[in-house]
C-alpha positions, -999 to +999 in steps of 0.1 A: -690+522-152-682+515-189-666+550-192-644+542-162-633+509-176-625+526-210-605+554-192-585+527-172-577+506-203-566+538-223-544+548-194-529+514-192-521+513-229-506+547-227-484+537-198-472+506-217-464+526-249-446+552-229-425+526-212-416+510-245-405+544-258-384+551-228-368+516-232-361+522-269-344+556-261-323+540-235-313+512-260-300+537-285-331+545-305-341+581-311-374+599-308-368+625-335-348+617-366-346+654-378-330+665-346-304+638-348-294+648-384-288+684-372-265+674-344-227+674-347-205+649-329-168+649-321-151+615-321-130+609-289-101+583-289-096+570-254-065+550-265-040+567-288-022+550-316+011+533-306+042+553-314+060+536-343+092+519-332+123+534-347+150+508-352+181+515-331+215+519-347+224+484-335+193+468-351+201+486-384+237+473-385+232+438-370+199+429-387+182+395-381+196+381-414+232+389-405+228+378-369+215+344-381+244+341-406+270+349-380+255+324-356+256+296-381+291+304-392+303+305-356+288+271-349+304+257-381+338+271-370+338+264-333+310+238-328+277+239-309+295+233-276+323+259-275+339+252-242+371+268-253+354+302-253+352+300-215+389+305-213+386+340-229+362+352-202+372+378-177+391+359-149+371+380-123+340+360-133+353+326-143+382+303-133+392+277-158+415+247-151+430+229-181+432+192-177+435+183-214+458+154-224+478+177-247+487+199-217+484+230-239+464+258-224+439+272-248+447+307-238+483+303-250+475+282-281+483+304-311+460+283-334+430+290-312+438+327-309+444+331-346+411+313-354+390+336-332+409+367-346+402+355-381+365+350-373+363+386-359+379+400-390+354+380-411+325+395-392+337+430-399+343+424-436+310+405-440+292+433-422+307+459-446+300+437-476+263+432-467+256+469-463+275+478-495+256+452-514+223+464-500+231+500-510+242+490-545+211+468-549+188+497-542+206+520-566+192+515-602+225+526-618+246+502-596+223+473-596+239+456-627+272+455-607+253+437-578+238+412-602+272+404-617+286+398-583+257+376-573+261+356-605+298+350-598+292+342-561+264+316-567+261+287-590+236+258-592+238+224-609+206+203-610+212+166-609+175+156-608+143+172-595+152+164-558+190+167-560+212+196-569+247+210-562+250+246-550+282+266-550+284+297-529+315+319-527+319+343-498+341+373-506+343+384-470+354+349-457+372+340-489+356+305-487+336+284-511+307+263-499+298+233-520+264+221-509+249+188-520+211+194-516+191+162-512+162+149-491+182+124-471+213+140-457+225+176-451+260+177-466+285+205-473+322+209-480+337+243-472+369+252-490+388+278-470+413+301-486+437+327-473+414+351-455+439+380-459+438+377-497+413+393-520+396+367-541+404+330-546+439+321-533+459+294-516+437+266-500+442+266-462+416+240-451+388+218-463+359+210-439+332+184-443+298+189-427+273+160-425+240+162-406+209+140-403+176+147-385+168+112-370+134+123-355+118+154-342+141+155-311+174+140-323+199+152-347+233+137-356+263+157-370+297+148-383+325+173-391+361+166-404+390+188-415+413+174-441+445+195-434+442+197-396+431+161-393+403+166-367+370+148-367+340+152-344+307+135-339+278+152-321+244+142-309+218+169-303+187+159-283+158+181-274+146+173-238+115+193-230+103+227-240+134+249-249+159+225-231+183+205-251+215+184-245+246+179-266+272+151-266+303+158-286+332+134-292+363+147-311+396+132-320+425+134-345+432+111-374+465+127-383+496+127-361+504+163-369+482+193-375+476+229-366+456+223-335+467+202-304+465+164-308+438+153-283+407+133-278+379+152-262+344+143-248+321+172-241+285+173-226+264+204-227+229+215-216+212+246-228+179+263-222+165+293-240+141+318-225 
């Protein structure tokens, strides 16, 4: 009787230990360390490494820095609400009726045509200038030439720790930006010179830019040209998400100028995806 109980208890203990061993093996533990050291494993990658993206020719030419610069310059030249650009669309997809007080069709206005032609020429020259500068900057022998050009094109005058005056000359656009850097108001005067000349030349226009961020959603802007005599006031308001609205009022303060004498009110809505 005692022997039977002993045999039963021994068998029960063996069964429990065997079960623990099987459970340990299933959980990743091994039964023989020596055998594992002699085994050889081959690593298998179920997901291959992504193929590195090669920038396209368009991305190498029109990089993000240049794209942003062209976008800013275009808005400074033609405004955030460029309704005039609609008249240059293919007539198969857009019909434009001119009801302006001046009675001058934008398509036939030589000033508007010349301004857009000049901006296109500026883009080509700036594109060439940027890539030549980038090439010279990377060449150790030519880098001193690049540094001299940058020193001539940029100048800074500190008035106090929070206020300074920046002068930036653009060879491609033949224009000088005079920026008054301060914490209260964004302000800049652009002095335009003959775009067909190489280097500083005859002054053709002076344009004042003033901008103030009222709150997180509202921004006010004022622009004025001294020679043409056109002033505009714009309110930019963020609505919700990526939606925004613009209200633009422009008029002339000179009886004569390069562009048609008119008073214009424009409302625009935009949404980015």
